[in-house]
C-alpha positions in Angstrom: -191.9 1.4 -33.8 -190.8 -0.1 -37.1 -192.9 -3.0 -38.4 -190.6 -3.4 -41.4 -187.0 -3.6 -40.1 -184.4 -2.5 -42.5 -186.5 0.0 -44.4 -187.0 3.7 -43.8 -190.8 3.7 -43.7 -193.4 1.4 -42.2 -195.2 1.6 -45.5 -198.5 -0.2 -45.6 -197.4 -2.9 -43.0 -199.5 -1.6 -40.1 -202.6 -1.7 -42.3 -201.8 -5.3 -43.4 -201.4 -6.3 -39.8 -204.9 -4.9 -39.0 -206.2 -6.8 -42.1 -204.6 -10.0 -40.8 -206.0 -9.4 -37.3 -209.5 -9.1 -38.7 -209.0 -12.4 -40.6 -207.7 -14.1 -37.4 -210.7 -12.7 -35.5 -213.1 -14.1 -38.1 -211.2 -17.5 -38.1 -210.8 -18.1 -34.4 -213.0 -15.6 -32.4 -212.2 -15.8 -28.7 -211.3 -19.5 -28.0 -212.4 -20.6 -24.6 -209.5 -20.9 -22.1 -207.2 -18.5 -23.9 -206.0 -15.4 -21.9 -207.9 -12.3 -23.0 -206.9 -8.7 -22.3 -210.5 -7.7 -21.4 -210.5 -10.3 -18.6 -207.3 -8.6 -17.3 -209.0 -5.2 -17.6 -212.0 -6.4 -15.8 -209.9 -7.8 -12.9 -208.2 -4.4 -12.5 -211.5 -2.5 -12.6 -212.9 -4.7 -9.8 -209.8 -4.2 -7.6 -209.6 -0.5 -8.3 -213.3 -0.1 -7.6 -213.0 -1.8 -4.2 -210.1 0.4 -3.2 -211.9 3.5 -4.5 -215.1 2.8 -2.5 -213.2 2.1 0.7 -211.5 5.5 0.3 -214.4 7.6 -1.1 -217.3 6.0 0.9 -220.5 7.7 -0.1 -219.1 11.2 -0.9 -220.0 12.1 -4.5 -217.0 14.4 -5.1 -214.6 11.7 -3.9 -216.3 9.0 -6.0 -216.1 11.2 -9.1 -212.4 11.9 -8.4 -211.8 8.2 -7.9 -213.6 7.4 -11.1 -211.3 9.8 -13.0 -208.3 8.1 -11.4 -209.5 4.6 -12.3 -210.2 5.7 -15.9 -206.8 7.3 -16.3 -205.0 4.3 -14.8 -206.8 1.7 -16.8 -207.0 3.5 -20.2 -203.4 4.8 -19.9 -202.1 1.4 -18.7 -203.8 -0.5 -21.4 -202.5 1.9 -24.1 -199.0 1.6 -22.7 -199.2 -2.2 -22.7 -200.2 -2.1 -26.3 -197.4 0.3 -27.1 -195.0 -2.0 -25.4 -196.0 -4.9 -27.6 -195.6 -2.6 -30.6 -192.0 -1.8 -29.5 -191.3 -5.5 -29.0 -192.6 -6.2 -32.5 -190.3 -3.5 -33.9 -187.1 -4.7 -32.1 -187.7 -8.5 -32.0 -190.2 -9.3 -34.8 -189.9 -13.1 -34.5 -191.4 -12.9 -31.0 -193.2 -9.6 -31.1 -195.1 -9.7 -34.4 -197.1 -12.9 -33.5 -198.0 -11.4 -30.1 -198.9 -8.1 -31.7 -201.2 -9.9 -34.2 -202.9 -11.8 -31.4 -203.3 -8.7 -29.4 -205.0 -6.9 -32.3 -207.3 -9.8 -33.0 -208.2 -10.0 -29.3 -209.5 -6.4 -29.4 -212.1 -7.4 -32.1 -215.3 -9.3 -31.4 -216.7 -9.9 -34.9 -216.8 -13.7 -34.8 -217.6 -14.0 -31.1 -220.7 -11.7 -31.4 -221.8 -13.5 -34.5 -221.5 -16.9 -32.8 -223.4 -15.7 -29.7 -226.3 -14.4 -31.8 -226.4 -17.6 -34.0 -226.3 -19.8 -30.9 -229.6 -18.1 -29.9 -231.2 -18.4 -33.3 -230.2 -22.1 -33.4 -232.5 -22.9 -30.5 -235.4 -20.5 -31.2 -238.3 -22.7 -32.3 -240.6 -21.8 -35.2 -243.9 -20.2 -34.3 -245.8 -23.5 -35.0 -243.5 -25.5 -32.7 -244.0 -23.5 -29.5 -244.5 -25.8 -26.5 -244.1 -25.1 -22.7 -240.5 -24.6 -21.8 -239.3 -24.6 -25.4 -238.0 -21.0 -25.3 -235.9 -21.6 -22.2 -232.6 -22.6 -24.0 -232.8 -19.4 -26.2 -233.5 -17.2 -23.1 -230.5 -18.7 -21.3 -228.2 -18.2 -24.3 -229.5 -14.7 -24.8 -228.7 -13.8 -21.2 -225.0 -14.4 -21.8 -224.7 -11.2 -23.8 -227.6 -8.9 -23.2 -228.3 -6.6 -20.3 -232.1 -6.9 -20.2 -234.1 -9.5 -18.3 -234.7 -12.6 -20.5 -236.6 -15.0 -18.2 -240.0 -14.1 -19.5 -239.3 -13.1 -23.1 -241.6 -14.5 -25.8 -240.3 -15.5 -29.2 -240.7 -12.0 -30.8 -239.0 -10.6 -27.8 -236.0 -13.0 -28.1 -235.6 -12.2 -31.8 -235.8 -8.4 -31.1 -233.2 -8.7 -28.3 -230.9 -10.7 -30.6 -231.2 -8.1 -33.4 -230.7 -5.2 -31.1 -227.7 -6.7 -29.5 -226.2 -7.6 -32.9 -226.6 -4.0 -34.1 -225.5 -2.2 -31.0 -222.5 -4.5 -30.1 -221.3 -4.4 -33.7 -220.1 -0.8 -32.9 -218.8 -1.5 -29.4 -217.2 -4.8 -30.1 -216.0 -4.5 -33.8 -216.1 -1.1 -35.4 -215.1 0.9 -32.4 -211.8 -0.9 -31.9 -211.3 -1.3 -35.6 -211.6 2.4 -36.1 -208.9 3.2 -33.5 -206.7 0.5 -34.9 -206.8 2.2 -38.3 -206.2 5.5 -36.7 -203.1 4.1 -35.0 -201.9 2.6 -38.3 -202.4 6.0 -40.0 -200.4 7.7 -37.3 -197.5 5.3 -37.9 -197.7 5.8 -41.6 -197.7 9.6 -41.2 -194.9 9.6 -38.7 -192.8 6.9 -40.5 -193.2 4.6 -37.5 -191.2 6.6 -35.1 -192.3 7.1 -31.5 -196.0 7.4 -31.1 -198.8 4.9 -30.4 -199.9 2.5 -33.1 -202.9 0.3 -33.7 -202.7 -1.9 -30.7 -202.1 1.0 -28.2 -205.2 2.8 -29.4 -207.3 -0.3 -29.7 -206.5 -1.5 -26.2 -207.1 2.0 -24.8 -210.5 2.0 -26.5 -211.3 -1.5 -25.1 -210.4 -0.3 -21.6 -212.9 2.6 -21.9 -215.5 0.2 -23.2 -214.9 -2.3 -20.4 -215.1 0.5 -17.9 -218.5 1.6 -19.3 -219.8 -2.0 -19.3 -218.8 -2.6 -15.6 -219.2 0.9 -14.0 -221.4 2.9 -16.3 -224.7 2.5 -14.4 -226.8 5.2 -12.9 -227.4 3.6 -9.6 -225.8 3.7 -6.1 -222.2 4.8 -6.0 -221.7 4.1 -9.7 -223.8 7.2 -10.4 -220.6 9.1 -9.6 -217.8 6.5 -9.8 -218.6 5.4 -13.4 -219.2 8.8 -14.9 -215.6 9.4 -16.3 -215.4 6.0 -17.9 -218.9 6.2 -19.4 -218.3 9.7 -20.8 -214.9 8.7 -22.3 -216.5 5.7 -24.0 -219.2 7.9 -25.4 -216.6 10.2 -26.8 -214.4 7.5 -28.3 -217.4 5.7 -29.9 -219.1 8.8 -31.3 -217.3 9.0 -34.6 -217.0 5.3 -35.4 -220.7 4.9 -34.6 -221.6 7.6 -37.2 -219.3 6.2 -39.8 -221.1 2.9 -39.4 -224.4 4.6 -39.9 -223.0 6.3 -43.0 -221.5 3.1 -44.4 -224.3 0.6 -43.8 -226.4 1.7 -46.8 -223.3 1.2 -49.0 -222.7 -2.2 -47.5 -226.4 -3.0 -48.1 -226.1 -2.1 -51.8 -228.2 1.1 -51.4 -225.8 3.9 -52.2 -228.5 6.3 -53.5 -230.2 6.0 -50.1 -227.1 6.7 -48.1 -227.8 10.2 -46.9 -231.5 9.6 -46.3 -230.9 6.5 -44.2 -228.1 8.2 -42.3 -230.3 11.1 -41.4 -233.1 8.7 -40.4 -230.7 6.8 -38.1 -229.5 10.1 -36.4 -233.1 11.3 -36.0 -234.3 8.0 -34.5 -231.3 7.5 -32.3 -231.5 11.0 -30.8 -234.3 9.9 -28.6 -232.1 7.3 -26.9 -230.3 8.3 -23.6 -227.1 7.0 -25.1 -225.5 9.1 -27.7 -224.4 6.0 -29.6 -226.5 3.0 -28.9 -229.7 4.4 -30.4 -227.9 5.6 -33.5 -226.2 2.2 -34.0 -229.4 0.2 -33.6 -231.3 2.7 -35.8 -228.7 2.5 -38.6 -229.1 -1.3 -38.8 -232.9 -1.1 -38.4 -233.2 1.3 -41.4 -230.6 -0.7 -43.5 -232.5 -4.0 -42.9 -236.0 -2.4 -42.8 -237.1 -3.8 -39.4 -238.5 -2.1 -36.4 -236.4 -2.2 -33.2 -236.9 -0.6 -29.8 -239.8 -0.8 -27.4 -240.3 -1.8 -23.8 -237.4 -3.8 -22.1 -237.1 -4.9 -18.5 -233.8 -4.4 -16.6 -233.5 -5.7 -13.1 -237.3 -6.1 -12.8 -238.0 -2.5 -13.9 -239.5 -1.7 -17.3 -237.9 0.9 -19.5 -239.3 2.3 -22.7 -236.8 2.6 -25.5 -237.6 4.7 -28.6 -239.0 2.9 -31.6 -236.5 2.7 -34.5 -237.6 2.5 -38.1 -241.2 2.6 -36.9 -243.7 0.9 -39.1 -241.4 -1.7 -40.4 -242.0 -5.4 -39.6 -240.3 -6.9 -36.5 -237.0 -8.8 -37.0 -237.1 -12.4 -37.9 -234.3 -14.9 -38.5 -233.6 -13.7 -42.0 -233.4 -10.1 -40.8 -230.9 -11.0 -38.0 -228.8 -13.0 -40.5 -228.8 -9.9 -42.7 -227.6 -7.7 -39.8 -224.7 -10.1 -39.3 -223.9 -10.2 -43.0 -224.0 -6.4 -43.2 -221.4 -6.2 -40.4 -219.1 -8.5 -42.3 -219.5 -6.5 -45.5 -218.9 -3.2 -43.8 -215.8 -4.5 -42.1 -214.5 -5.5 -45.5 -215.4 -2.1 -46.9 -213.6 -0.2 -44.1 -210.4 -2.4 -44.6 -210.5 -1.8 -48.4 -210.9 2.0 -48.0 -208.1 2.1 -45.4 -205.7 0.0 -47.5 -206.5 2.0 -50.6 -206.0 5.3 -48.7 -202.6 4.1 -47.4 -201.5 3.0 -50.8 -202.5 6.4 -52.3 -200.6 8.2 -49.5 -197.4 6.3 -50.4 -197.6 7.1 -54.1 
């Protein structure tokens, strides 16, 4: 792949494409009605799951084997699709580069996550304006993007759910794919653009693993075995970007002297969560913003106690949630600045 036809090196161009994709994501988000790669991934997961369950039945070993097969096909196929667009961009830039840029932007969910959270805050009434039924619009909008039951949430519960979703999904939806984009750009830079995968190939492979986890990564029924491979791969691919987020948030919050202390606190609080990444992500934002997250949530009618994060801090309010969203924007800019600076230094 050569993003700069006519020169011997790709130079800084892959990083500039990632920068443009981040800007496009923040400008457009995910417009309704536009085709989206995650929708295609979801369609394939549903079809492959149906075929796998017909073949495997209730046999655990067969379900595990089928899960490995689904994971390999989807992640490998998504990566190859991204690599194909990268090759198209290198050989026919007039057609391929716009498609590559749109593909990169589609892997990011910075604006769409922010819009979803703000849509909830917009309809949450103030404490003095609570009337029967007034919380229903916020509960309905919250149900669009959280996994917990929302039908009976009170106002503090709605705000906590919005804050926890904004902090957890910042890693899954924004920093995870952005990290792998930057890794792909670095691979192109180191290899002078010849051969290997680039930013879109790695970003789409990551999105495939994330989509597998969100659709099959549940510990119930056949999914206890069928979803294992996809869930473990997503945990692995998210582990490093999650901890880089935890390390960078104090810097984005203007607290550089507290960086190591807040990072250690996020790791300690997050260790109690069953997920190796979700608890750390939420805890990092909780400590950076100084709010308490975690507690009892209901999923499918069953209560589950999550660990308390930044225990003793006040519960999240509108201002705290707005700060969480602002920190994600600042940290995104910080990552891009460091990556571009590193690429420029490499080329000197």
